[in-house]
N, C-alpha and C positions, 0 to 999 in steps of 0.2 A: 279616492277615499270613500268608504262605505258608511252607511248609517247604522251598521250593526252595533248593538250594545257591546261594551267591553266585557271581558271575562269577569271583572269585578262586579259589574252590574248584574250579570246573569248567573254567575257561579260556574263551577266546572261542568255541570251537566246541562247547561243551557237554560236553566230556570233561575229566576230571581229569588234569592234566599229570603228576602223580606216577604215576597208574595207567598212563598211556601209556608213561612211561619204564620202569616195572617190566615191562610187557608186552613192550616191545622187548628188554629185557634177558633175559627168558625165552626169546625167540626166538634170541638170541645163544648162550645156554646150549645150546639144542637144536641149533643149527647147529654149535657147537664140538664137541659130542659126536658128532654124525652125521659130521662131516668127519674126526674122529680115527678113528672106527670104519671109515669107508669107505677112507680113505687109508692108515691104518696099523693094520690089524685086530689085529695081535699086541700093539699098544701101547694098546689101549682103556683100560687102567687108569691111564695116565700122568697125565691131568688130575686124577684123584682123588688119586693119590699126591703130586702136586706142589701140591695145593690150599693147604696151610698155609704153604708157603714164601713166598708173596706177602704173608702177614700179618705177616711179620717186620718189615715197614715200620712197624708200630704200635709198635715199640720206641722210636721218637722220643718217645712219650708219657712215657717215663721222665724226659725232660728238662723238657718243658712241653707244655701243650695246643697251643700255636701250632706248636712244632717237630714234635709228633706229627701234626698236621693236614697240615703241609707234606710230611712223609715219606710218610704214608699216601696222600695225594692224588697224589703223584708216581708212585706205583706203581699205584694203583687208577684208571687211566684206560685207555681203549681205544686210545690213541695208540701205546703201546709194542707191544702185540700186532699192530697194523697195520704198524708198522715192521718187526717181525720176520717177519711174513707176507710182506711185500714182499721182504725180503731172502732169504727162502726161495725165492721165484720167481726172483730174480736169480741166486742161486748154484747153482740146480739144474743148469744145463748144465756147470758146472765141478766141482761136488762134490755128488753125490747124498746123501752122508752128512751133510754140513753142512746142506744144504737140508732134510733130514728132521728134524734136531734143531731147526733154527730154526722149522720149521712146527709141530712138536710143542709147543715152548715157547710159541709164539704162540697155539696153540689152547688149551693149558692155562691160559694167562694170561687169554685172553678168556673162557673158562669161569668162572674165578674171579671176575673183575670182574662178569660177567653175573649169576652166582648171587648175589653180594653185593647188587647193585642190585635184582635181582628180589625179594629178601627185604626190601628197604627200607634196606639199609646203604649209604647214598649217600656222596658225597664229604664229608669232615669240615669243619666250620666251626671256626675257631680258639678258640672260647670253651669247648667241652666235647667230649669223645669221643662223647657221646650226641647231639650236635647235627649233623645232616647236611643236605645240600641237599634231601633227600627228606622231611625232618621229624625230629622227635625219636624216638629209639629207646630200647629197654631200660627202665630204671626211670623215665626222664623222658618216656616216651611220652604221658603225660597232658598234657604241655605243648602238644601238637599242637592241642588244643581251644582253647588260648589264642591261638595264632598263626594259626588258620584253616586248618591243614593236615590 
C-alpha cells in the first residue's frame, strides 16, 4: 500500500483541484489590488474599506442555512465583478466618473471573492455555513478527512 493521494484528491492531472482554485483566486487578489493601485492610486484603500460590505449577504443565515447559502453564493461569485467591470468599459466614453466607480466596485468585489476563495471560504452548500465547495471550514474542518478533501 502506498501513501500516494487518490485520484479524487489530486484530480486527473495530478494536481489538487482545491489548491488550483485557491491559487487562481490568489492571482485574482493580486490583480485586483494591482489594477486598483495602477488605475486609481489615490483610491488604493477602497477594496480594504469595502471588504466587509459583501459579507452582509451572510445575513440570510438568520433565516435558514439554505437561504443563507443562496444569498451568500449570489454575491460571492466572480460574475458580478465581471459585469461591473464590463459596464465600466462601456460607460467610460460617456461618464468617466460613473466608469471609475463601476471599476472600483468591480475590483473591490473581485478582491473580496478572491481573498475568500484563496483562504478556503468557498461557495456555501445548503446544509451548513461551514460546508463549502472547497471543503469544510472552521470547527468542522476535521470532516474533510472523512470526505476525502
